[in-house]
N, C-alpha and C positions, 0 to 999 in steps of 0.2 A: 093432336095438338103437340106442338113442339115444347120440349122442356126448356126452361130458361137456362142460360149459361150459368155454370157454377160461380159463386163469388170469387173475386181475385183473392189470392192468399194474402195474409196480412204482411205489411212491409216488415223487414228486419228492423229491430230497434237499433238506434245508433249505438256505436260501442261506447261504453262508459270509460271515460278517461279518469285516471287518478289525478288528484290535485298536483300541480307542478311544484317541485321542490326547488328551492333556490340553488343556483349553480349546478342544475342537472345537465350533464354533458349530452344527454340524449334529446334535449329539447332545443330546437333551433332558437337562436337569439335574433330578435328583430333589431334591425339597424346595425350600424357600424360598431365594431368591437371598441370598448373603451380602452384607452392607452394611458399610461402614467404620464403625468406632465413632464417635460424635460428637466425641471429642477429636481424631481424625484429620481429620475434616471441618473442624474449627475451625482446623487448621494449614494444610490445603490450600487453603481458600477464599481467604485473603489472598494466597497465593502465585499462585493463578490470577488474581486481580484485578490484581496487579502485573505479571504476564506479559502480560495483555491490554493494560494500559496501556503497557508497554514496546513491544509490537508496534505499537500505534497511533502512538506517538511515532516509531518507526522508519519506519513507512509515510509519516507526514506529512513526515519530514525527507528521506527518500530517494526514495520513489516519486512522491509527489504533485507536487513541483516539476517532475520530468521529464515527468509527464503533462500539467501545465498548459502547459509550453513547447511540447509537441507539439500541443496544442489551439490555442494561439495562433498556431502556424506557418501554420495554414489560415485565419486571420482577416485576412490582409492588413495594412492599416495600422491596424486596429482602429476605423475610422470607422463602418462599417456594422454589424459585430458586434464589440462591445468585447472587449478581452483579458480573460482570467481573471487574478486576482491570483496571482502565483508567490510561495509562501512563502519566507522566508529560509532559509539553510542550517541554522539551528537549529529549523526547522519553525514559526516564529512568523509571524503575518500582519503585514506591514510597514505596513498601514493602521490597525492597532490599537495601543493603548498597549503599551509605552512609546514606540514609534517614531512613531506618528501621521503617517506620510508620506502624500503625496497618492496615491490609487490610479492606477496606470498602465494606463488603459483603452485608450490609443491612442498612436500615434507622436507626435501633437501634444502630449500631456501630457509625454512624455519630452523633446521639444524645448524645452519651456518650463519645465523644472525649474530651480530655482535652484541654485547651487553647493553649498550645504549639503545640500539633499535628495538631490542627485546622488551626493555623496560617501557619504552615509548608506545609500543603496540599494546602491552598489557594496560598502561594507563588509559590509552585511547578507548579500550574496551571496558573501562571502568573497574579494572582489577588492580588492587594493591599488590605489587609483586611480593611473593613470599620471601623472607629473609631467613638465612640460616647461617650456622657457623661453618658449614662445609660449602664453599663456593660452587664446586663441581655439582654437587647434589642439588643446590639451589637453582643453578642454571638449568639443569636437567628438568627439575620440576616446573620452572617457569616455561620452558619449551613445551612440555606436555600440556600445561594449561593453555598455552597459545594455540596448540593444535586443536584442542577441543573448541576454542573460541571461534576458529575459522571453519569448523565443521569436519575436520578430518576424521576418518573412521579407522585410521591405521594407528 
């Protein structure tokens, strides 16, 4: 007598899925994606533009001057590779209007600044120029301060 065939193996149980979480990026969304109404986009777009502008201004006023000083520290006296222009504390370029100051590309330029331009640079970097009874010593001190403000390592 023939043996009856063995029973079929039990079917694999279906995989257990976890409950779907809202906004789960791994779960496909049925239907078209929802879009914001045009009136919302009209409100958000100017806000995003203002935010980008504010962030750029903040970066120019805070990050860029420190970066330029760091770069200038590795350029010695600026004669071989000239210094980068370090923006004023308000983010403006001192060589452009309304300041129109001479660009400080080397130590020699700083050493040859006249009193007016020297004081304008110090004020632009937020430093009250030191005052003393000896004009020559005061001028020398002001130039040393300015060298540090642009990142000179000499």
